MOPAC internal coordinates of N, CA, C and O (Angstrom, degrees):
PM7 1SCF
backbone

  N    0.0000 0     0.00 0     0.00 0    0    0    0
  C    1.4432 1     0.00 0     0.00 0    1    0    0
  C    1.5204 1   111.66 1     0.00 0    2    1    0
  O    1.2310 1   120.28 1   151.92 1    3    2    1
  N    1.3155 1   117.06 1   -28.08 1    3    2    1
  C    1.4498 1   119.35 1  -177.29 1    5    3    2
  C    1.5155 1   113.26 1   -58.69 1    6    5    3
  O    1.2310 1   120.50 1   147.26 1    7    6    5
  N    1.3395 1   116.65 1   -32.74 1    7    6    5
  C    1.4644 1   119.82 1  -178.79 1    9    7    6
  C    1.5340 1   112.05 1   -66.81 1   10    9    7
  O    1.2310 1   119.82 1   163.43 1   11   10    9
  N    1.3317 1   117.94 1   -16.57 1   11   10    9
  C    1.4619 1   121.58 1   179.95 1   13   11   10
  C    1.5288 1   112.85 1   -97.43 1   14   13   11
  O    1.2310 1   120.11 1   171.91 1   15   14   13
  N    1.3134 1   117.40 1    -8.09 1   15   14   13
  C    1.4612 1   121.71 1  -170.77 1   17   15   14
  C    1.5238 1   114.42 1   -57.29 1   18   17   15
  O    1.2310 1   119.57 1   151.05 1   19   18   17
  N    1.3326 1   118.42 1   -28.95 1   19   18   17
  C    1.4596 1   121.28 1  -179.50 1   21   19   18
  C    1.5198 1   113.07 1  -103.68 1   22   21   19
  O    1.2310 1   119.84 1  -171.69 1   23   22   21
  N    1.3325 1   117.91 1     8.31 1   23   22   21
  C    1.4567 1   122.07 1   179.22 1   25   23   22
  C    1.5192 1   109.61 1   -82.30 1   26   25   23
  O    1.2310 1   120.82 1   -55.88 1   27   26   25
  N    1.3262 1   116.03 1   124.12 1   27   26   25
  C    1.4718 1   121.55 1  -177.87 1   29   27   26
  C    1.5228 1   110.79 1   -51.63 1   30   29   27
  O    1.2310 1   120.55 1   -37.92 1   31   30   29
  N    1.3426 1   116.56 1   142.08 1   31   30   29
  C    1.4502 1   124.92 1  -179.72 1   33   31   30
  C    1.5291 1   113.36 1    65.55 1   34   33   31
  O    1.2310 1   121.34 1  -150.67 1   35   34   33
  N    1.3219 1   115.05 1    29.33 1   35   34   33
  C    1.4559 1   121.12 1   173.91 1   37   35   34
  C    1.5244 1   108.40 1  -110.85 1   38   37   35
  O    1.2310 1   121.01 1   -44.64 1   39   38   37
  N    1.3150 1   115.67 1   135.36 1   39   38   37
  C    1.4603 1   121.28 1   177.04 1   41   39   38
  C    1.5210 1   106.76 1  -123.29 1   42   41   39
  O    1.2310 1   120.09 1   -63.98 1   43   42   41
  N    1.3155 1   117.43 1   116.02 1   43   42   41
  C    1.4673 1   122.01 1   178.85 1   45   43   42
  C    1.5249 1   107.40 1   -91.39 1   46   45   43
  O    1.2310 1   121.04 1   -62.49 1   47   46   45
  N    1.3202 1   115.61 1   117.51 1   47   46   45
  C    1.4648 1   121.42 1  -177.53 1   49   47   46
  C    1.5144 1   109.92 1   -85.53 1   50   49   47
  O    1.2310 1   121.79 1   -54.56 1   51   50   49
  N    1.3232 1   114.18 1   125.44 1   51   50   49
  C    1.4606 1   120.30 1   175.86 1   53   51   50
  C    1.5260 1   110.19 1   -93.19 1   54   53   51
  O    1.2310 1   120.75 1   144.86 1   55   54   53
  N    1.3309 1   116.17 1   -35.14 1   55   54   53
  C    1.4685 1   121.36 1   175.22 1   57   55   54
  C    1.5213 1   108.73 1  -156.29 1   58   57   55
  O    1.2310 1   121.39 1   -19.01 1   59   58   57
  N    1.3137 1   114.95 1   160.99 1   59   58   57
  C    1.4648 1   120.80 1  -179.97 1   61   59   58
  C    1.5159 1   109.29 1  -140.35 1   62   61   59
  O    1.2310 1   121.51 1   -33.77 1   63   62   61
  N    1.3139 1   114.72 1   146.23 1   63   62   61
  C    1.4608 1   121.31 1   179.00 1   65   63   62
  C    1.5309 1   106.81 1  -120.48 1   66   65   63
  O    1.2310 1   120.02 1   -49.11 1   67   66   65
  N    1.3168 1   117.57 1   130.89 1   67   66   65
  C    1.4598 1   121.75 1   178.51 1   69   67   66
  C    1.5317 1   108.28 1   -73.77 1   70   69   67
  O    1.2310 1   121.06 1   -59.86 1   71   70   69
  N    1.3363 1   115.58 1   120.14 1   71   70   69
  C    1.4558 1   121.54 1   176.22 1   73   71   70
  C    1.5189 1   109.85 1   -93.73 1   74   73   71
  O    1.2310 1   121.12 1   139.14 1   75   74   73
  N    1.3339 1   115.46 1   -40.86 1   75   74   73
  C    1.4747 1   122.16 1   177.80 1   77   75   74
  C    1.5260 1   107.82 1  -140.57 1   78   77   75
  O    1.2310 1   120.62 1   -56.30 1   79   78   77
  N    1.3282 1   116.42 1   123.70 1   79   78   77
  C    1.4753 1   121.68 1   179.93 1   81   79   78
  C    1.5231 1   111.14 1   -69.29 1   82   81   79
  O    1.2310 1   120.98 1   -12.96 1   83   82   81
  N    1.3362 1   115.73 1   167.04 1   83   82   81
  C    1.4690 1   120.99 1   177.03 1   85   83   82
  C    1.5207 1   109.99 1   -54.75 1   86   85   83
  O    1.2310 1   120.61 1   -47.14 1   87   86   85
  N    1.3199 1   116.44 1   132.86 1   87   86   85
  C    1.4620 1   121.52 1   177.80 1   89   87   86
  C    1.5197 1   110.11 1   178.11 1   90   89   87
  O    1.2310 1   120.98 1   -10.87 1   91   90   89
  N    1.3180 1   115.73 1   169.13 1   91   90   89
  C    1.4586 1   122.57 1   177.58 1   93   91   90
  C    1.5181 1   108.06 1   -84.88 1   94   93   91
  O    1.2310 1   120.24 1   -51.66 1   95   94   93
  N    1.3218 1   117.15 1   128.34 1   95   94   93
  C    1.4485 1   122.57 1  -178.39 1   97   95   94
  C    1.5313 1   109.42 1  -112.41 1   98   97   95
  O    1.2310 1   120.37 1   -57.13 1   99   98   97
  N    1.3198 1   116.91 1   122.87 1   99   98   97
  C    1.4609 1   121.24 1   178.37 1  101   99   98
  C    1.5240 1   112.52 1    59.44 1  102  101   99
  O    1.2310 1   120.58 1    51.05 1  103  102  101
  N    1.3269 1   116.49 1  -128.95 1  103  102  101
  C    1.4697 1   121.41 1  -178.67 1  105  103  102
  C    1.5259 1   113.24 1   -93.62 1  106  105  103
  O    1.2310 1   120.24 1  -169.04 1  107  106  105
  N    1.3070 1   117.15 1    10.96 1  107  106  105
  C    1.4670 1   121.46 1  -179.19 1  109  107  106
  C    1.5273 1   109.74 1   -59.96 1  110  109  107
  O    1.2310 1   120.94 1   -25.87 1  111  110  109
  N    1.3145 1   115.82 1   154.13 1  111  110  109
  C    1.4703 1   121.51 1   178.70 1  113  111  110
  C    1.5229 1   112.13 1  -102.35 1  114  113  111
  O    1.2310 1   120.78 1   167.06 1  115  114  113
  N    1.3168 1   116.12 1   -12.94 1  115  114  113
  C    1.4612 1   120.13 1  -179.63 1  117  115  114
  C    1.5261 1   110.30 1  -125.32 1  118  117  115
  O    1.2310 1   121.30 1   -21.78 1  119  118  117
  N    1.3175 1   115.12 1   158.22 1  119  118  117
  C    1.4581 1   120.12 1   179.39 1  121  119  118
  C    1.5197 1   110.37 1   -74.81 1  122  121  119
  O    1.2310 1   120.97 1   -29.50 1  123  122  121
  N    1.3291 1   115.75 1   150.50 1  123  122  121
  C    1.4563 1   121.64 1   175.56 1  125  123  122
  C    1.5230 1   108.21 1  -143.38 1  126  125  123
  O    1.2310 1   121.35 1   -12.93 1  127  126  125
  N    1.3168 1   115.01 1   167.07 1  127  126  125
  C    1.4611 1   120.91 1   174.49 1  129  127  126
  C    1.5218 1   108.25 1  -145.70 1  130  129  127
  O    1.2310 1   120.73 1   -18.39 1  131  130  129
  N    1.3319 1   116.21 1   161.61 1  131  130  129
  C    1.4502 1   121.80 1   177.85 1  133  131  130
  C    1.5212 1   109.48 1  -126.58 1  134  133  131
  O    1.2310 1   120.98 1   -46.50 1  135  134  133
  N    1.3347 1   115.74 1   133.50 1  135  134  133
  C    1.4462 1   122.89 1   179.16 1  137  135  134
  C    1.5178 1   110.25 1  -121.49 1  138  137  135
  O    1.2310 1   119.76 1   -33.96 1  139  138  137
  N    1.3208 1   118.06 1   146.04 1  139  138  137
  C    1.4608 1   122.84 1   169.03 1  141  139  138
  C    1.5270 1   104.77 1   -96.76 1  142  141  139
  O    1.2310 1   120.86 1   -55.99 1  143  142  141
  N    1.3220 1   115.96 1   124.01 1  143  142  141
  C    1.4501 1   121.29 1  -176.17 1  145  143  142
  C    1.5210 1   111.26 1  -101.13 1  146  145  143
  O    1.2310 1   121.26 1   -37.07 1  147  146  145
  N    1.3154 1   115.20 1   142.93 1  147  146  145
  C    1.4569 1   122.27 1   174.96 1  149  147  146
  C    1.5258 1   106.33 1  -125.11 1  150  149  147
  O    1.2310 1   120.37 1   -51.21 1  151  150  149
  N    1.3147 1   116.90 1   128.79 1  151  150  149
  C    1.4459 1   120.17 1  -178.71 1  153  151  150
  C    1.5069 1   110.88 1   170.86 1  154  153  151
  O    1.2310 1   120.72 1    32.51 1  155  154  153
  N    1.3378 1   116.22 1  -147.49 1  155  154  153
  C    1.4565 1   121.01 1  -175.86 1  157  155  154
  C    1.5225 1   110.34 1  -136.27 1  158  157  155
  O    1.2310 1   121.40 1   -43.27 1  159  158  157
  N    1.3140 1   114.93 1   136.73 1  159  158  157
  C    1.4682 1   121.20 1   175.31 1  161  159  158
  C    1.5185 1   108.97 1   -93.74 1  162  161  159
  O    1.2310 1   120.74 1   -34.05 1  163  162  161
  N    1.3314 1   116.19 1   145.95 1  163  162  161
  C    1.4530 1   121.01 1   175.76 1  165  163  162
  C    1.5306 1   109.65 1   -66.04 1  166  165  163
  O    1.2310 1   119.63 1   -25.38 1  167  166  165
  N    1.3145 1   118.32 1   154.62 1  167  166  165
  C    1.4632 1   121.25 1   177.99 1  169  167  166
  C    1.5253 1   112.12 1   -53.98 1  170  169  167
  O    1.2310 1   120.41 1   -39.04 1  171  170  169
  N    1.3312 1   116.83 1   140.96 1  171  170  169
  C    1.4753 1   125.44 1   177.82 1  173  171  170
  C    1.5237 1   113.74 1    65.32 1  174  173  171
  O    1.2310 1   119.98 1  -160.21 1  175  174  173
  N    1.3260 1   117.65 1    19.79 1  175  174  173
  C    1.4621 1   120.68 1   179.18 1  177  175  174
  C    1.5271 1   110.58 1   -75.59 1  178  177  175
  O    1.2310 1   121.63 1   -29.53 1  179  178  177
  N    1.3222 1   114.49 1   150.47 1  179  178  177
  C    1.4601 1   121.56 1   178.08 1  181  179  178
  C    1.5154 1   107.69 1  -140.04 1  182  181  179
  O    1.2310 1   120.14 1   -55.83 1  183  182  181
  N    1.3326 1   117.33 1   124.17 1  183  182  181
  C    1.4528 1   120.99 1  -177.30 1  185  183  182
  C    1.5155 1   109.97 1  -122.76 1  186  185  183
  O    1.2310 1   121.15 1   -18.13 1  187  186  185
  N    1.3202 1   115.40 1   161.87 1  187  186  185
  C    1.4510 1   120.77 1   178.86 1  189  187  186
  C    1.5154 1   111.31 1   104.56 1  190  189  187
  O    1.2310 1   121.00 1     4.38 1  191  190  189
  N    1.3095 1   115.69 1  -175.62 1  191  190  189
  C    1.4583 1   119.83 1  -179.62 1  193  191  190
  C    1.5049 1   112.15 1    79.05 1  194  193  191
  O    1.2310 1   120.66 1    26.74 1  195  194  193
  N    1.3149 1   116.35 1  -153.26 1  195  194  193
  C    1.4619 1   122.47 1  -173.18 1  197  195  194
  C    1.5239 1   113.08 1   -86.19 1  198  197  195
  O    1.2310 1   119.92 1   174.86 1  199  198  197
  N    1.3196 1   117.76 1    -5.14 1  199  198  197
  C    1.4664 1   119.84 1  -178.21 1  201  199  198
  C    1.5210 1   111.08 1   -65.65 1  202  201  199
  O    1.2310 1   121.21 1   -31.87 1  203  202  201
  N    1.3286 1   115.30 1   148.13 1  203  202  201
  C    1.4540 1   120.93 1   175.44 1  205  203  202
  C    1.5287 1   106.94 1  -113.18 1  206  205  203
  O    1.2310 1   120.16 1   -82.82 1  207  206  205
  N    1.3237 1   117.30 1    97.18 1  207  206  205
  C    1.4673 1   119.02 1  -176.31 1  209  207  206
  C    1.5190 1   112.11 1   -69.58 1  210  209  207
  O    1.2310 1   121.34 1   -30.87 1  211  210  209
  N    1.3251 1   115.04 1   149.13 1  211  210  209
  C    1.4549 1   119.25 1   172.48 1  213  211  210
  C    1.5164 1   108.88 1   -80.31 1  214  213  211
  O    1.2310 1   120.87 1   -39.36 1  215  214  213
  N    1.3221 1   115.93 1   140.64 1  215  214  213
  C    1.4522 1   123.04 1   179.11 1  217  215  214
  C    1.5254 1   106.19 1  -116.42 1  218  217  215
  O    1.2310 1   120.50 1   -53.77 1  219  218  217
  N    1.3232 1   116.65 1   126.23 1  219  218  217
  C    1.4630 1   123.02 1  -177.15 1  221  219  218
  C    1.5189 1   108.30 1  -116.18 1  222  221  219
  O    1.2310 1   120.27 1   -49.42 1  223  222  221
  N    1.3337 1   117.09 1   130.58 1  223  222  221
  C    1.4644 1   121.79 1  -174.23 1  225  223  222
  C    1.5151 1   112.42 1  -118.13 1  226  225  223
  O    1.2310 1   121.73 1   -33.67 1  227  226  225
  N    1.3260 1   114.30 1   146.33 1  227  226  225
  C    1.4496 1   123.39 1   160.80 1  229  227  226
  C    1.5310 1   105.24 1   -97.33 1  230  229  227
  O    1.2310 1   120.36 1    -8.94 1  231  230  229
  N    1.3224 1   116.91 1   171.06 1  231  230  229
  C    1.4657 1   119.40 1   176.52 1  233  231  230
  C    1.5217 1   110.04 1   -67.63 1  234  233  231
  O    1.2310 1   118.84 1   -30.49 1  235  234  233
  N    1.3110 1   119.82 1   149.51 1  235  234  233
  C    1.4682 1   128.55 1    -0.79 1  237  235  234
  C    1.5254 1   110.38 1   -77.70 1  238  237  235
  O    1.2310 1   120.95 1   -40.56 1  239  238  237
  N    1.3143 1   115.79 1   139.44 1  239  238  237
  C    1.4543 1   122.39 1  -176.90 1  241  239  238
  C    1.5300 1   111.52 1   -85.77 1  242  241  239
  O    1.2310 1   120.10 1   -34.31 1  243  242  241
  N    1.3251 1   117.41 1   145.69 1  243  242  241
  C    1.4675 1   119.99 1   170.90 1  245  243  242
  C    1.5313 1   107.97 1   -72.68 1  246  245  243
  O    1.2310 1   119.32 1    -7.29 1  247  246  245
  N    1.3159 1   118.90 1   172.71 1  247  246  245
  C    1.4747 1   120.71 1  -177.11 1  249  247  246
  C    1.5266 1   112.87 1   -77.34 1  250  249  247
  O    1.2310 1   120.76 1  -115.99 1  251  250  249
  N    1.3428 1   116.15 1    64.01 1  251  250  249
  C    1.4621 1   121.47 1   175.67 1  253  251  250
  C    1.5082 1   107.66 1  -107.02 1  254  253  251
  O    1.2310 1   120.25 1    -3.39 1  255  254  253
  N    1.3442 1   117.12 1   176.61 1  255  254  253
  C    1.4579 1   120.30 1  -174.13 1  257  255  254
  C    1.5183 1   112.03 1   -56.03 1  258  257  255
  O    1.2310 1   120.61 1   -33.30 1  259  258  257
  N    1.3389 1   116.44 1   146.70 1  259  258  257
  C    1.4604 1   120.99 1  -178.17 1  261  259  258
  C    1.5363 1   111.51 1   -70.20 1  262  261  259
  O    1.2310 1   121.31 1   -19.52 1  263  262  261
  N    1.3124 1   115.11 1   160.48 1  263  262  261
  C    1.4599 1   121.62 1   175.91 1  265  263  262
  C    1.5193 1   108.30 1  -136.99 1  266  265  263
  O    1.2310 1   120.50 1    -0.57 1  267  266  265
  N    1.3120 1   116.65 1   179.43 1  267  266  265
  C    1.4614 1   121.13 1  -179.45 1  269  267  266
  C    1.5198 1   110.75 1   -63.79 1  270  269  267
  O    1.2310 1   120.04 1   -34.01 1  271  270  269
  N    1.3373 1   117.53 1   145.99 1  271  270  269
  C    1.4656 1   120.30 1   178.28 1  273  271  270
  C    1.5230 1   110.56 1   -55.78 1  274  273  271
  O    1.2310 1   120.78 1   -42.74 1  275  274  273
  N    1.3311 1   116.11 1   137.26 1  275  274  273
  C    1.4458 1   121.54 1   178.68 1  277  275  274
  C    1.5167 1   115.44 1    84.38 1  278  277  275
  O    1.2310 1   120.38 1   171.63 1  279  278  277
  N    1.3241 1   116.87 1    -8.37 1  279  278  277
  C    1.4683 1   119.07 1   179.83 1  281  279  278
  C    1.5129 1   110.31 1   -96.69 1  282  281  279
  O    1.2310 1   121.15 1   -15.33 1  283  282  281
  N    1.3177 1   115.40 1   164.67 1  283  282  281
  C    1.4604 1   120.87 1   175.79 1  285  283  282
  C    1.5194 1   108.41 1   -84.59 1  286  285  283
  O    1.2310 1   120.73 1   -14.91 1  287  286  285
  N    1.3126 1   116.21 1   165.09 1  287  286  285
  C    1.4694 1   121.77 1   176.88 1  289  287  286
  C    1.5141 1   108.58 1  -113.82 1  290  289  287
  O    1.2310 1   121.48 1   -32.23 1  291  290  289
  N    1.3344 1   114.77 1   147.77 1  291  290  289
  C    1.4602 1   119.78 1  -178.88 1  293  291  290
  C    1.5280 1   109.18 1  -147.25 1  294  293  291
  O    1.2310 1   120.88 1   -23.50 1  295  294  293
  N    1.3346 1   115.91 1   156.50 1  295  294  293
  C    1.4639 1   121.35 1   173.65 1  297  295  294
  C    1.5260 1   107.71 1  -160.21 1  298  297  295
  O    1.2310 1   120.66 1   -13.44 1  299  298  297
  N    1.3287 1   116.34 1   166.56 1  299  298  297
  C    1.4647 1   119.55 1   177.44 1  301  299  298
  C    1.5209 1   111.82 1  -125.10 1  302  301  299
  O    1.2310 1   120.17 1  -152.45 1  303  302  301
  N    1.3060 1   117.28 1    27.55 1  303  302  301
  C    1.4652 1   120.94 1   174.74 1  305  303  302
  C    1.5232 1   108.27 1   -90.49 1  306  305  303
  O    1.2310 1   121.14 1  -113.57 1  307  306  305
  N    1.3198 1   115.42 1    66.43 1  307  306  305
  C    1.4455 1   120.74 1  -173.12 1  309  307  306
  C    1.5247 1   111.60 1  -149.96 1  310  309  307
  O    1.2310 1   121.07 1   -16.06 1  311  310  309
  N    1.3138 1   115.56 1   163.94 1  311  310  309
  C    1.4645 1   121.63 1   173.46 1  313  311  310
  C    1.5142 1   108.02 1  -145.17 1  314  313  311
  O    1.2310 1   121.40 1   -27.21 1  315  314  313
  N    1.3306 1   114.93 1   152.79 1  315  314  313
  C    1.4746 1   120.81 1   179.90 1  317  315  314
  C    1.5143 1   108.39 1  -120.97 1  318  317  315
  O    1.2310 1   121.18 1   -42.83 1  319  318  317
  N    1.3234 1   115.36 1   137.17 1  319  318  317
  C    1.4623 1   121.96 1   174.06 1  321  319  318
  C    1.5133 1   108.19 1  -125.29 1  322  321  319
  O    1.2310 1   120.72 1   -40.35 1  323  322  321
  N    1.3201 1   116.24 1   139.65 1  323  322  321
  C    1.4446 1   122.26 1   175.68 1  325  323  322
  C    1.5214 1   107.53 1  -108.26 1  326  325  323
  O    1.2310 1   120.15 1   -59.41 1  327  326  325
  N    1.3228 1   117.31 1   120.59 1  327  326  325
  C    1.4586 1   122.76 1   179.77 1  329  327  326
  C    1.5231 1   110.07 1   -75.93 1  330  329  327
  O    1.2310 1   120.38 1   -14.79 1  331  330  329
  N    1.3254 1   116.87 1   165.21 1  331  330  329
  C    1.4564 1   121.97 1  -179.10 1  333  331  330
  C    1.5264 1   112.24 1   -57.93 1  334  333  331
  O    1.2310 1   120.52 1   149.57 1  335  334  333
  N    1.3331 1   116.61 1   -30.43 1  335  334  333
  C    1.4706 1   119.21 1  -179.45 1  337  335  334
  C    1.5238 1   112.55 1   -88.06 1  338  337  335
  O    1.2310 1   120.15 1  -173.53 1  339  338  337
  N    1.3418 1   117.32 1     6.47 1  339  338  337
  C    1.4543 1   121.77 1   178.34 1  341  339  338
  C    1.5138 1   114.07 1    91.34 1  342  341  339
  O    1.2310 1   119.45 1   179.87 1  343  342  341
  N    1.3272 1   118.66 1    -0.13 1  343  342  341
  C    1.4591 1   121.80 1   177.39 1  345  343  342
  C    1.5182 1   109.77 1   -64.94 1  346  345  343
  O    1.2310 1   120.72 1   -38.77 1  347  346  345
  N    1.3297 1   116.23 1   141.23 1  347  346  345
  C    1.4595 1   122.64 1  -178.91 1  349  347  346
  C    1.5265 1   108.53 1  -107.55 1  350  349  347
  O    1.2310 1   120.48 1   -56.02 1  351  350  349
  N    1.3314 1   116.68 1   123.98 1  351  350  349
  C    1.4492 1   122.70 1   179.84 1  353  351  350
  C    1.5229 1   109.68 1  -117.19 1  354  353  351
  O    1.2310 1   120.68 1   -50.84 1  355  354  353
  N    1.3228 1   116.30 1   129.16 1  355  354  353
  C    1.4559 1   122.87 1   176.75 1  357  355  354
  C    1.5190 1   108.34 1  -110.49 1  358  357  355
  O    1.2310 1   120.50 1   -55.13 1  359  358  357
  N    1.3262 1   116.64 1   124.87 1  359  358  357
  C    1.4569 1   121.25 1   171.93 1  361  359  358
  C    1.5204 1   106.02 1  -112.09 1  362  361  359
  O    1.2310 1   121.02 1   -53.20 1  363  362  361
  N    1.3295 1   115.65 1   126.80 1  363  362  361
  C    1.4651 1   119.69 1   179.12 1  365  363  362
  C    1.5135 1   109.64 1  -126.60 1  366  365  363
  O    1.2310 1   121.39 1   -30.73 1  367  366  365
  N    1.3332 1   114.95 1   149.27 1  367  366  365
  C    1.4569 1   122.75 1  -176.68 1  369  367  366
  C    1.5143 1   110.71 1  -118.68 1  370  369  367
  O    1.2310 1   120.96 1   -36.67 1  371  370  369
  N    1.3209 1   115.76 1   143.33 1  371  370  369
  C    1.4568 1   120.38 1   174.41 1  373  371  370
  C    1.5114 1   109.25 1   -75.32 1  374  373  371
  O    1.2310 1   121.02 1   -22.58 1  375  374  373
  N    1.3224 1   115.66 1   157.42 1  375  374  373
  C    1.4599 1   121.64 1   178.38 1  377  375  374
  C    1.5269 1   108.43 1   -68.57 1  378  377  375
  O    1.2310 1   120.46 1   -44.27 1  379  378  377
  N    1.3570 1   116.72 1   135.73 1  379  378  377
  C    1.4586 1   121.23 1   179.05 1  381  379  378
  C    1.5238 1   110.74 1   -70.50 1  382  381  379
  O    1.2310 1   121.05 1   -17.67 1  383  382  381
  N    1.3180 1   115.59 1   162.33 1  383  382  381
  C    1.4629 1   121.26 1   178.63 1  385  383  382
  C    1.5226 1   109.65 1   -65.47 1  386  385  383
  O    1.2310 1   120.60 1   -36.51 1  387  386  385
  N    1.3264 1   116.45 1   143.49 1  387  386  385
  C    1.4751 1   121.69 1  -179.35 1  389  387  386
  C    1.4989 1   112.27 1   -76.83 1  390  389  387
  O    1.2310 1   120.10 1   180.00 1  391  390  389

């Protein structure tokens, strides 16, 4: 992860707090969850808006699609919101049924 620390629009998470557990919200068809992230953003980073950031995980993995043994898992079914106080919230969604 250190090699990405200075890459624009990268946020290195040091810790996360579950704000909302996995579940169906409103009329959604897939489960989602919301986390409050604590960490550091790379210089000149900008988050929020319509972008769907990629989320890269080390173990333990959330219930997203499997990958090769020993590799990390990633997906872009997510959104980031920055609160007025600077808090960073990540909402991620599970892949819908095929």
